[in-house]
N, C-alpha and C positions, 0 to 999 in steps of 0.2 A: 536478417536485418534488412534494412532498406537501401543497401548499396550493392550494386552488381557491376561486374566487369565486362564491358562490351569492347571488342576490338582494341584491347589494351588500355582503355580509359574506364575510370570509375564513374558510374552514373547513380544518381539518386532516383529512387523509384517510389511509388505508392503515395503520391501526392493527393489521391482522391479523398483522403481524410482531412486535408488541410483546409483551413478557413482564414479569412481576413480577421484582423482585430475587430471586436465588437460582433462578429457574426456568431450564431449559435454553433456549437460543436456538432459534428456529424455523429451519427450512430455507430460509425466505424472508428475504433480506437484500439490501441494496444494498452491493456490495463497496466502493465508493468511500468508505464511512463505517465500515468494519470497523477496529477497532483491530489493530495489528500481531500480538498475541498470539492474537486470534481468527483473523485471517487465516492465521496459521501452521497452525492446525488445519484451517480450511476448505479451504486450498489445498494440502493434502498432496500432495507429489509422488508420482507413481505409480512413478517409477524408484527403485530401491534404490541406496544408495551403492556398491555393488560394481559395478552396472552403469555408473554414472557414471565410476568409476574405470577400468574396462575401456575405455570410450569415450575416456577421457583418453589412455590408453596407445596406442590405435589412432591417434589424432590426432597424437600425438608421433611414432609411426613414419612417418605419412604426411609430417610435417614434415621428417624426416630424409631421406625419399625424394625430396622436391622441392627439396632445398637448391639455392639459386641462382636458382630461378625466383620472382621476387618476387611476381608476381600470386598464384600458387598458395600461397606462404608467407603472404601477407596473408589470404587466405581462411581457411586453417587457423588462423592466429592469432586471427582473429575467432571462429571456431568454438570455440577454446579458451577465449576470454574469455567467452563465453556459458556454456560448460560449467562454468568456475570459479564463476560466479554461482550456477548450479544447485547445485553442491557446497556453497557457503556457505549457500544457503537450506536445504538439507537438514540441515547441521550446526547452524544456528541453531534450527531447528525441532525438533531432536531426534527421538526416536522418537515421533511424534505418536500412533501406534496405541495407546501406553500411556496417553496423556492422556485425561482425561475431556472429554466435550463441554462447551464453554464455557457459562457461565451468565450471566444478566443481572446486571450490577452497576454501580455508579456509574462505574468506569473506562470501560465501554462508552459510556456517556452522555456523559461528559466528553470523550472522544476525538472522538465524533460532533459534539459542540458545537464543539470546536476546529476540526475540518474545515469546518464551516459558517461559523464565525467568520472563518476564513482567507479564504474566498471572498468574504464580505461586506467585509472590510478590504482586500483586494487587487484584487478584480474579476476574479479568475481561480480556477479550481479548483486544489486542492492536487495532485490525480492526474488524469490523463487518463481521463475516463469517457465512456460512452455516454449516451444520452438517459434511461436508467433508472438512472443513477448507478452503474453497474457498471464496474469497471476494464476499460480497452480491451484490454490484451494481457498477456502473461507478463512483459514488462519492467516494467510497473506493478506487477503482483502481487509481483515480487521486490523492488521498491523498498519496497513496503508491509511485507512480511515481514521485510525487513532494516532497517527503520526504527530509528534510534537517537534522533534528535532533529531538530527543524526546523533547516534550514541558514540561515546568514547570508544566503545568496542569496535564499531564499524570504522571509525577514524583511525584505529591502531593498525589497520591493514593498508592505509594509504602510503604508497611508496615506501613500504617498510624495509626494503633492501637499498634505498638511495642514501648515498653517503652525504648528500647535501641537506643538512637539517633545515636550512632556510627555505629551501625549495619544498621540502615536505610540509612545513608549517604553512607556506603560502597556498599549497594545494589543499590542506585541510580547511584553511580559512575560506577559500572559494567554495567548497562543499558545504560548509556551515551556512553561508549565505544563500546558496542555491536551495539547500534542502532544509 
C-alpha cells in the first residue's frame, strides 16, 4: 500500500500519480482503485465489435457441429459466455476512441475512498488484485467496467460481527454512495 513507517511515523508515499482536479490522469495507476468510467477508457478492448460477432458466429457453428457431445457443448457454451461478457463490455464502454482521456475529479477520489473503506469494513478487497493493487485478470476488469452498484452480497460482509446495527447500516449507506 502507499503508507510506510519511518522512524515511528506513518508517511504517505507514491504521490507521483496524483493530479490536480481537471488535469489528465497519469499513465501510472493502481487498477484496483479505478472507477468504472475511467477503467472503461483505460481497458479499451483491442477487438472490434465486428470481430467479436464473427467469433460468436463461429462458436455457434461449432456448437451445431458437436450437438449431442455434452463435453464439447459445455466447453463451447463456456466460450460463448466469456464472449458475451466481452461484447457487453464493448457496448457499455461505447467507442472509447472518441472519448477524451479521463481527468482528475472528485468522483475518482470518492470511488477510491469507497474501495478502501470497503476493505477496512469487511477485511477483504472489493476486487481481486495483486500486491501492487492491480486487477488480477480480465474477469476482474470486466467486473469493474460493468459495475452498476455494490451488491447485497458484498454489503453482507460489512461489519458483520458488529453488535451496533445502526453503525453497520450507516457504513453500508456510505459504501452505497461511494460505490
